[in-house]
N, C-alpha and C positions, 0 to 999 in steps of 0.2 A: 385540749387536748383533739374533743374535737368539734366540726367546728357549725355549732345549734344556733339560731341565734331566737331572741324574742317568739317571737313569729310561731315556728314548731314548734319551740314549748309547750302552748298557748296550745296547737294544732291536735297535739297531741293528746292536750291535758286533759279537753273535749273527749275526742274518741273512747279515755281513756274513762271522764270519769258515762259515757252515754256505756259504755260497754260492763262495766263495775254493779256501776249504780254509787247514790250516792253513799247508804244504806254501807257498803263495801269498802269506798275510798279509802274510808284512814287506813284499817288493816292493809293494802294494797300497800299502802304507799308504806308502810315504816316495815313490812316480811320486804320490797326490796330494797330498802331503805342498811335494811341487811345485810344483803344478799349481796348489797353494789361494798359495804367497809366489809367482807367477806375477802372482793372479791381484791381492792385494794390492798387490804389484809398481807393478800399473796402473791402479790405483786413485789407488793415494796418489798414480800421474805426472799425472794427467786431473783428479785434489784441482789440487795444485799450477800447472798449468798455465790451470784456468778462472781460480785465483787473479787471478792474475800478470794473465792476460787485463783483471777485475776491475779491476783498481788499475790496468793501464799503460786502460780507457776512465776511470774517476775522475778521473785527473792529465788526460788528453783535453783533459776537462768544463772543471776548472777553471782551461785555460792559456788557454780559450776564453772562459769569462766574465769571464777577466783582460786581458783580449787588445780585446775585440768591450764594455767598456767605455764609451760614449759620453760619461761624463764628465768622462775625460783628452783627448779630443779635442780637444772644444772649449775648455774655458784655452787647451793652445796657441796656440788655432788666432786667439784671443782678444790672445793675446799676441802673433802674429805683425804681428794687422790696428798692433796698439801700437806698435808695433815704426816700422811698413814707416810707417805712419802719421807717428809720430817726425823718420825718417829723411825727408818730402817737406815736414814744413816745415821743418826742417835749408836745404836744398832750396833752399825757396820761400824764407826768410829771406837767402841767401847772394846 
């Protein structure tokens, strides 16, 4: 994710040690770890929700394509017309 090398981490650690001091360093490390864990959890949750929405939208589009096919309506209408014509012819014969 971030391109941080060992030397850069060492510099950050030394600066943090000088600013915070050795007494409060474990507390700062724990607090930082908790915040990073929360941030990762939120990012993971948002990513999962976006993927679910994209999948749901793909399904909606697929259903729209399957329902709105004009070829499916025409054969049904033709067979209905044919049945109606057959019934009318049979009743005329009587």
